[in-house]
C-alpha positions as CSV (number, residue, x, y, z in Angstrom):
1,Q,19.9,29.6,4.0
2,V,19.1,29.6,0.3
3,Q,21.3,31.9,-1.8
4,L,21.7,32.7,-5.5
5,V,24.4,35.2,-6.1
6,E,25.0,36.6,-9.5
7,S,28.2,38.2,-10.6
8,G,30.0,39.2,-13.8
9,G,27.9,42.1,-14.8
10,G,29.2,45.5,-15.9
11,L,29.6,48.0,-18.6
12,V,30.6,46.7,-22.1
13,Q,30.7,48.3,-25.5
14,P,28.3,47.1,-28.3
15,G,29.7,43.9,-29.8
16,G,31.5,43.0,-26.7
17,S,31.1,39.9,-24.4
18,L,30.4,39.2,-20.8
19,R,30.1,36.0,-18.7
20,L,27.6,36.0,-15.9
21,S,27.8,33.5,-13.1
22,C,25.2,32.4,-10.5
23,A,26.5,30.7,-7.4
24,A,24.0,28.7,-5.6
25,S,24.0,27.5,-2.0
26,G,21.6,26.2,0.7
27,F,19.6,23.8,-1.6
28,T,20.3,20.8,-3.8
29,F,21.3,22.7,-7.0
30,S,21.5,19.6,-9.2
31,I,17.8,18.9,-9.1
32,Y,16.7,22.4,-9.9
33,D,15.9,23.7,-13.4
34,M,17.7,27.0,-13.8
35,S,17.1,30.1,-15.8
36,W,18.4,33.6,-16.5
37,Y,15.8,36.4,-16.6
38,R,16.4,40.1,-17.3
39,Q,14.5,43.3,-16.6
40,A,15.2,46.5,-18.4
41,P,14.0,49.9,-17.0
42,E,10.2,50.3,-17.3
43,K,9.9,46.8,-18.9
44,E,8.6,43.5,-17.6
45,R,11.0,40.8,-16.5
46,E,11.6,38.4,-19.4
47,L,13.1,34.9,-19.7
48,V,16.5,35.0,-21.4
49,A,17.6,31.3,-21.2
50,S,16.9,28.2,-19.3
51,I,18.6,24.9,-18.7
52,T,17.3,21.7,-17.2
53,S,18.7,20.1,-14.0
54,T,21.0,17.8,-15.8
55,G,22.0,20.4,-18.4
56,G,20.6,18.2,-21.1
57,S,18.2,20.7,-22.6
58,T,18.4,24.5,-23.0
59,N,16.0,27.1,-24.3
60,Y,16.6,30.7,-25.4
61,A,14.6,33.8,-26.1
62,D,14.5,34.6,-29.8
63,S,16.3,37.9,-29.1
64,V,19.4,36.1,-27.8
65,K,19.6,33.0,-29.9
66,G,23.0,32.5,-31.4
67,R,24.5,35.2,-29.2
68,F,24.1,33.8,-25.6
69,A,24.9,30.4,-24.2
70,I,23.7,29.0,-20.9
71,R,25.4,26.2,-19.1
72,R,25.8,24.8,-15.6
73,D,28.3,23.0,-13.5
74,N,26.5,20.9,-10.9
75,A,29.8,20.0,-9.2
76,K,30.4,23.7,-8.5
77,N,26.7,24.6,-7.9
78,T,27.1,27.3,-10.5
79,M,25.3,28.4,-13.6
80,Y,26.7,30.6,-16.3
81,L,25.5,32.8,-19.1
82,Q,28.0,33.6,-21.8
83,M,26.9,36.7,-23.7
84,S,28.4,37.7,-27.0
85,S,27.7,40.3,-29.7
86,L,26.0,42.4,-27.1
87,K,23.6,45.1,-28.1
88,P,22.4,48.2,-26.3
89,E,19.0,46.5,-26.0
90,D,20.6,43.8,-23.9
91,T,21.0,46.4,-21.1
92,A,19.1,45.2,-18.1
93,V,19.4,43.7,-14.6
94,Y,20.0,39.9,-15.1
95,Y,18.5,37.6,-12.5
96,C,19.3,34.0,-11.7
97,H,16.2,31.8,-11.1
98,A,15.8,28.3,-9.7
99,V,12.8,26.1,-9.7
100,F,11.9,22.6,-8.5
101,R,8.3,21.7,-8.3
102,S,6.7,24.5,-6.2
103,L,10.0,25.8,-4.9
104,V,11.2,28.9,-6.6
105,Y,14.3,31.0,-5.8
106,W,15.6,34.3,-7.2
107,G,18.9,36.0,-7.0
108,Q,19.3,39.8,-6.4
109,G,20.5,40.5,-9.9
110,T,23.5,41.9,-11.6
111,Q,23.5,45.0,-13.9
112,V,24.6,44.7,-17.5
113,T,25.0,47.9,-19.5
114,V,25.8,47.9,-23.1
115,S,26.9,51.3,-24.3
116,S,29.6,53.1,-26.2
């Protein structure tokens, strides 16, 4: 049974930090390219950051460059998103995404709220 389980979301003040985790099971995590997406209320889901299967290459949305860092630990079947200097506009549900050829999996999401 394929599972992607996000954790680490919550309420944080502007300028604060959070670390999201995505724990994978039921598939060969190390061969999948992984990404974080987010969806704010009444907005479309958008790509935040992505990382290749080996972790050798990463990509970020312009809005988070220099503030967020994506990484993965293939030995632990887990992906992370370190978020710093958080802004109210980062408020959204954050989703874990896995892709290998035509196989695509999504997590259920974790809420991140940035507010004073």
